[in-house]
N, C-alpha and C positions, 0 to 999 in steps of 0.2 A: 378605388380601396389600396393601397398598394401597404405588403407589408415589408418592416423595416427591420426585423429582428435580427433576419437571414440566420448567421450560425451563433450567432448571441448566446450562452448558457438563459435559461430561462429563471433563474433564481435561487434562492433561499430556499425557499418551502419546495423546491426539486430535491433538495438536497438531504432529506431526516426528520423524519419526527422535531426534537429538538427544536427545530424553525418554525414547522408548524404551530410549536406550543406555544412559540413566543410571538407569533403575531396573532392568535386570540387573544393573547393577552395586553398586545397594543391595541389594539382593536375591539373592545367589549365598548357597551354603553354607555359605560357610567365615564369612560377617562377619556372618549373624543366630542368632538362638534354631533349634533345630530341634526344639524339641517342636510338634509338631502339633496345633492343632484346626481344629474345625468351627461355621464361622459362619453362620445364616439369617442373609442380608443384605434390609434392608428399605428401599431406596432413597435412605438417604441419599449426598449428593453425593460425599462422600469416600469412598463404596465403590463410588460407581458411578466413578469415578475410578482406583480401586485397579484394579475387573476390566478395566474398558478396557484398563488397562497389561495384566493380566495375556493377555486376550487377545491384543493385538497383540505378544506376547512368545513367541507359538507362531506364526510365522509358517509354519513345515511344516506343521503340520495345515491353514492354511486353506487353501494353496496346495494341498495332498489331495485336497482335498474339494471344494471352491470354485474352485478354478485362481487366484484372485483372494488378494491380502489381505484379512486383517482391516477393514472399515470403520472409518469413524469414528467412527457412533456403533451397530459393534457390542454394548456392552454396555447399553445404552437396549433395541436389540431381540432381545437372551438374553435380560431381566431379563421383556418386556413379550410375546415370542408365548408364544400357546395354539393348542394344537391344536381344532379343530371339539367346539363344543359344551361343552369345559370353564372355570371360570370362574376369579382367583387363589389361591382359597381353595386351588387344590388342583394350585397353581403352587408349588414353593420352588426357589430359589437358595439355594444356599451357597459362602461363600468358602471357602479352607482354606490357615492363617493358620501361618507358621511366626514366634512371635514374635507381633507387631503388622502383620505385611509379611502379603499377600495371597501367594500362590502360585500358587493354584489356584481352581478354580471348579467346580462340576457344578450343573444346571439338570433337576429334577424335575419329572414330572405325576403326582399321585397318582389313582389307579381308573384306568386308563386303557389301552388301547382299552375296558378292562371295570373293572366296577368292583375286583374283585380282582387287577390287576396294575398294575406302577406301573413307568414309561417311566423310564431316564436319558439324558435329550435328549441331555446333557451331561456330559464327564468329564473334563478339560483341565490336566496343568500347565504353567505357566510353563518353557522351553525347556529350558532353564539348570537344572530341578527334575527333567526328563527322566532314565531309563534310571540309577536309584539305587533304585529298588525302594518308590519311595514311590510309587507311584502305585496299586501291589497295596494298604499301606494304606487310600491315598485313599478306591478302592473297601469296603475294607471298612468303614470308617468312615461314608460314605454308604449305604453294607446294609444298617448297624446301626439307623440315623436309619428306613428307609424298615419298617424290620423291627419296629419297635413299634407302625405301624399293622397292627390285627388284620385286618383286612380283608383284606389284602394277602396272598398265597400265591407268584405271581411275579413276579420282578423280572422288564425290557425293556429292551432295546437298540435302536441300528437302529445297522447301521457301513455309511459309501459304503466301497464294494466298494474302491476305489482306498487305503483308509488299511490295507495290508494289517499296520501293526505293529498297530495297532488291535484286528484280529479276531485275530490272534495271542496279543495278552493279554488278549481275553476269553474267548478258548479256555482256556486258561490257570489263569481263576478260574469254569471251569465252566461258562460259558453255552454255549450249541447252538442251533445256528440251529432256525426251526421251520417252512423252507419257505418262507415268505413271502418275497418280492422284489419292493421299490417301487421306483417312481419319484420324480423330484424335479427340477424344471430348474435346480431352486439348484444340483445338484451335478455332480459330474462323470461320476458311474458310479451304477450303481442300486443301491441302498440293502437289505440284506441285515439280516435280523430275524431274533434270538437271545432265550432264554429262562432264565433262571436259577430249580428252585424256591427257596421263601425257607428258608434253617434254621434253628428254632428250636428251642430247649430246652423238653423236652418238660414239661408242669404236673410236679408231684410229686401222688403218691397219697394222697390223707389217712387 
């Protein structure tokens, strides 16, 4: 995956609250198409601007896990951050779109921390799209993409303990704690690791 944004400004949502308010008004469930699609982001300036808007449109999430609002370069950080010993060929950032409007984003690392696992580092909807049953469908779309990678046998996520709603959400989707607890100075609480086996249709017998 090659980033193409270079020094391009991240877009209107990085420049003030009036613009994020405008984004929310333009992307309300009652005003745009509710046929959802998942698109792999390539770092085009328009994508990065939309990604920044989505991140800034979820202030409760950032307050819960970091204690601060989303940064003005949050999209760039989301698009480029990598764990140790991984490259961009294994990083996938998807946008969830309703029509032509990005309303959510997901960040996945393939083959981490071991070859047989994939980490969903972030799965986030803009707040005005939350609590509508869309999150479950969004997770299913991401899981279905991951399931096309034949070596992956387990989904893996890490949830900041302060994000009680996210823990409940992932539990409902079948994720269970592995017993691993991690710390990260960027977060307000410890990080709880959960996993779920990848379910695939059995191959037909000739």
